[in-house]
C-alpha positions as CSV (number, residue, x, y, z in Angstrom):
1,X,45.0,8.0,108.1
2,X,46.5,7.6,104.6
3,X,50.0,6.8,103.6
4,X,52.1,5.1,101.0
5,X,55.1,2.9,101.2
6,X,58.1,3.4,98.9
7,X,57.5,3.0,95.2
8,X,59.8,0.0,95.0
9,X,58.4,-3.1,96.8
10,X,60.7,-4.1,99.7
11,X,62.1,-7.6,100.2
12,X,61.9,-9.6,103.5
13,X,63.8,-12.8,102.5
14,X,65.5,-14.6,105.4
15,X,69.2,-14.9,105.7
16,X,70.2,-18.4,104.3
17,X,71.8,-18.6,100.9
18,X,69.8,-19.5,97.8
19,X,70.3,-22.5,95.5
20,X,70.7,-22.7,91.7
21,X,69.6,-25.2,89.2
22,X,68.3,-25.8,85.7
23,X,65.2,-23.8,84.7
24,X,62.8,-26.7,85.1
25,X,59.4,-27.0,86.8
26,X,59.5,-29.1,90.0
27,X,59.1,-32.8,89.5
28,X,59.2,-35.4,92.3
29,X,62.7,-36.7,92.7
30,X,64.3,-34.0,90.5
31,X,67.2,-32.5,92.5
32,X,68.1,-30.0,89.8
33,X,65.3,-27.5,89.5
34,X,64.6,-23.8,90.2
35,X,61.4,-22.0,91.1
36,X,59.1,-20.9,88.3
37,X,59.7,-17.2,89.1
38,X,63.4,-17.7,89.4
39,X,63.7,-17.1,93.2
40,X,65.9,-19.0,95.5
41,X,64.3,-21.6,97.7
42,X,64.5,-19.2,100.7
43,X,63.9,-16.0,98.9
44,X,60.5,-14.2,99.4
45,X,58.7,-12.1,96.9
46,X,58.9,-8.3,97.0
47,X,56.3,-6.8,99.3
48,X,54.3,-3.5,99.0
49,X,51.9,-2.1,101.6
50,X,49.7,1.0,101.8
51,X,47.4,2.1,104.5
52,X,44.2,4.2,104.1
53,X,43.1,2.3,101.0
54,X,39.3,2.6,101.8
55,X,38.1,6.0,102.9
56,X,34.8,4.8,104.3
57,X,36.4,2.3,106.8
58,X,37.8,3.0,110.3
59,X,41.1,1.7,109.0
60,X,42.3,-0.1,105.9
61,X,45.3,-1.5,104.1
62,X,46.4,-2.8,100.7
63,X,49.0,-5.4,100.3
64,X,50.8,-6.7,97.1
65,X,53.3,-9.5,97.5
66,X,54.3,-10.9,94.1
67,X,51.0,-11.4,92.2
68,X,49.0,-11.8,95.4
69,X,46.8,-8.7,96.0
70,X,44.7,-8.1,99.1
71,X,42.7,-5.2,100.5
72,X,41.4,-5.2,104.1
73,X,38.8,-2.9,105.7
74,X,38.2,-2.5,109.4
75,X,35.1,-1.1,111.0
76,X,34.6,-0.3,114.6
77,X,34.8,-0.6,117.5
78,X,31.0,-0.3,117.3
79,X,28.1,-1.6,119.4
80,X,27.5,-5.3,118.7
81,X,24.4,-6.0,116.7
82,X,24.0,-9.4,118.4
83,X,22.2,-9.5,121.7
84,X,24.8,-10.5,124.3
85,X,25.5,-10.3,127.9
86,X,27.9,-7.7,129.2
87,X,31.5,-8.6,128.5
88,X,34.6,-6.8,129.7
89,X,36.4,-7.7,126.5
90,X,35.6,-6.8,122.9
91,X,34.6,-9.1,120.1
92,X,36.5,-9.6,116.8
93,X,34.8,-10.7,113.7
94,X,36.7,-11.7,110.5
95,X,35.5,-12.4,107.0
96,X,37.6,-13.4,104.0
97,X,36.2,-13.4,100.5
98,X,37.6,-13.5,97.0
99,X,36.6,-11.6,93.9
100,X,35.3,-13.5,90.9
101,X,38.4,-12.6,89.0
102,X,40.9,-13.4,91.7
103,X,41.9,-16.8,90.2
104,X,42.4,-18.0,86.6
105,X,39.1,-19.9,86.9
106,X,36.6,-17.0,86.6
107,X,33.4,-17.0,88.6
108,X,35.0,-18.7,91.6
109,X,34.7,-15.8,94.0
110,X,33.1,-16.5,97.4
111,X,33.4,-16.3,101.2
112,X,36.2,-18.4,102.5
113,X,35.1,-19.7,106.0
114,X,38.4,-21.6,106.7
115,X,40.5,-18.5,106.0
116,X,38.1,-16.4,108.1
117,X,38.6,-18.7,111.1
118,X,42.4,-18.8,110.7
119,X,42.6,-15.0,110.3
120,X,40.6,-14.6,113.5
121,X,43.0,-17.0,115.3
122,X,46.1,-15.2,114.0
123,X,44.9,-11.7,115.0
124,X,43.0,-12.3,118.3
125,X,46.1,-12.9,120.4
126,X,47.7,-9.6,119.2
127,X,44.6,-7.4,119.9
128,X,44.0,-5.8,123.4
129,X,40.4,-6.9,123.5
130,X,39.9,-5.3,126.9
131,X,40.4,-1.9,125.3
132,X,36.9,-2.0,123.7
133,X,34.4,-3.8,126.0
134,X,30.9,-4.4,124.8
135,X,31.8,-3.5,121.3
136,X,32.8,-5.3,118.1
137,X,35.6,-4.8,115.5
138,X,34.8,-6.2,112.1
139,X,37.6,-7.1,109.7
140,X,36.8,-7.7,106.0
141,X,39.5,-9.1,103.8
142,X,39.1,-9.2,100.0
143,X,41.5,-11.2,97.8
144,X,41.8,-9.2,94.5
145,X,44.3,-11.6,92.9
146,X,45.3,-15.0,94.2
147,X,49.0,-15.6,93.4
148,X,49.9,-18.0,96.1
149,X,50.5,-17.7,99.9
150,X,47.2,-15.9,100.1
151,X,46.5,-16.4,103.8
152,X,49.8,-15.0,105.1
153,X,49.3,-11.9,102.9
154,X,45.7,-11.5,104.3
155,X,46.9,-11.8,107.9
156,X,49.7,-9.3,107.5
157,X,47.5,-6.9,105.6
158,X,44.7,-7.2,108.2
159,X,47.2,-6.4,111.0
160,X,48.2,-3.2,109.3
161,X,44.5,-2.3,108.7
162,X,43.8,-2.7,112.4
163,X,46.7,-0.5,113.3
164,X,45.5,2.1,110.8
165,X,42.1,2.0,112.6
166,X,43.7,2.8,115.9
167,X,42.9,-0.6,117.4
168,X,45.2,-1.2,120.4
169,X,47.5,-4.1,119.8
170,X,50.5,-5.7,121.6
171,X,52.3,-5.8,118.2
172,X,51.7,-6.1,114.5
173,X,51.2,-9.6,113.2
174,X,53.4,-10.8,110.3
175,X,52.8,-14.0,108.6
176,X,54.8,-16.2,106.2
177,X,54.3,-19.7,104.7
178,X,56.5,-22.5,103.5
179,X,55.9,-25.5,101.2
180,X,57.5,-28.9,101.4
181,X,58.3,-30.2,97.9
182,X,60.0,-33.6,98.2
183,X,63.1,-33.0,100.3
184,X,63.1,-29.3,99.5
185,X,61.6,-26.4,101.5
186,X,60.5,-23.3,99.6
187,X,59.3,-20.1,101.4
188,X,56.5,-17.8,100.2
189,X,55.3,-20.3,97.5
190,X,53.3,-19.2,94.5
191,X,50.2,-21.0,93.3
192,X,52.0,-23.3,91.0
193,X,54.3,-24.4,93.8
194,X,51.4,-24.9,96.2
195,X,49.8,-27.3,93.6
196,X,52.9,-29.6,93.9
197,X,53.5,-29.4,97.6
198,X,53.6,-32.4,99.9
199,X,52.9,-30.2,102.9
200,X,52.6,-26.6,104.0
201,X,53.4,-24.6,107.1
202,X,51.9,-21.2,107.9
203,X,53.2,-19.2,110.9
204,X,52.0,-15.9,112.2
205,X,53.8,-14.0,114.9
206,X,54.3,-10.7,116.7
207,X,57.9,-10.0,115.6
208,X,58.8,-7.5,118.4
209,X,57.7,-9.9,121.1
210,X,58.8,-13.1,119.2
211,X,55.5,-14.7,120.0
212,X,53.6,-17.0,117.7
213,X,49.9,-16.3,117.3
214,X,49.0,-19.0,114.8
215,X,50.7,-22.1,113.4
216,X,49.1,-24.4,110.8
217,X,50.9,-27.5,109.5
218,X,49.4,-29.8,106.8
219,X,50.9,-32.9,105.2
220,X,53.8,-35.0,106.4
221,X,56.7,-33.3,108.2
222,X,59.7,-34.6,110.1
223,X,60.6,-32.9,113.4
224,X,63.8,-31.6,111.9
225,X,62.0,-30.2,108.8
226,X,59.4,-28.4,111.0
227,X,62.2,-26.9,113.2
228,X,64.0,-25.7,110.1
229,X,60.9,-24.3,108.4
230,X,59.8,-22.4,111.6
231,X,63.2,-20.8,112.1
232,X,63.4,-19.6,108.5
233,X,59.8,-18.4,108.5
234,X,60.3,-16.5,111.9
235,X,63.4,-14.8,110.4
236,X,61.3,-13.7,107.4
237,X,58.5,-12.6,109.7
238,X,60.9,-10.3,111.6
239,X,62.0,-8.7,108.3
240,X,58.4,-8.4,107.0
241,X,57.4,-6.8,110.3
242,X,60.0,-4.0,109.7
243,X,58.5,-3.3,106.3
244,X,55.1,-3.1,107.9
245,X,56.2,-0.7,110.6
246,X,58.0,1.4,108.0
247,X,54.7,1.7,106.1
248,X,52.9,2.9,109.3
249,X,55.7,5.4,110.0
250,X,55.5,6.9,106.5
251,X,51.7,7.1,106.7
252,X,52.0,9.0,110.1
253,X,54.6,11.3,108.6
254,X,52.4,12.0,105.6
255,X,49.3,13.0,107.7
256,X,51.4,15.2,110.0
257,X,52.8,17.3,107.2
């Protein structure tokens, strides 16, 4: 299956209004600053998705959100290479790696075990594992350019790739992150903002079912701040999910013509 989303990247910013301030880089205690790329605190970067990016794979997808670029390939279901007892559910393997040119520091490309584990956790709850017993589905994610909020982009892109491969799922998985910078919350942070953050929150969910598949919180957060961040991120996930479904519909229409 191959398809292409609209030429102009779509936005999935949540509803709350944005703030304005002087064009300064964030400093602790500074209440009068704006984001380096000019976005409002609750404004997401434009998103672009395309399925069928890798012809040799069972399914694949390419995602570009801001400067973050990711490509995901899915292989299977296929017979597991590992000797294992009969299981009435399938197995999901996930691997995340980065190219040597994905960050400003060249030669840093490598496998990312932590991201691989978190990707597995985010996707597993959305896949109907009973639909491919005794077999394995392999998901390989490659970060082409790291521009911030890499893991949420990887998760969302991998979900599209699974759908492109025809893997049965309860729903697509959309993922969004938020950084805490002092008393401010900024959604979909870029790398520069992540370097200043006091804490981060990443949420992955099935928008149509309103079910969270993965939640990761680091740093110090108050209960009120967590509640606010989750509501804003879930709102953005719902809008991102619509963009992802639109990509799949356009891909299906293109192949049926």
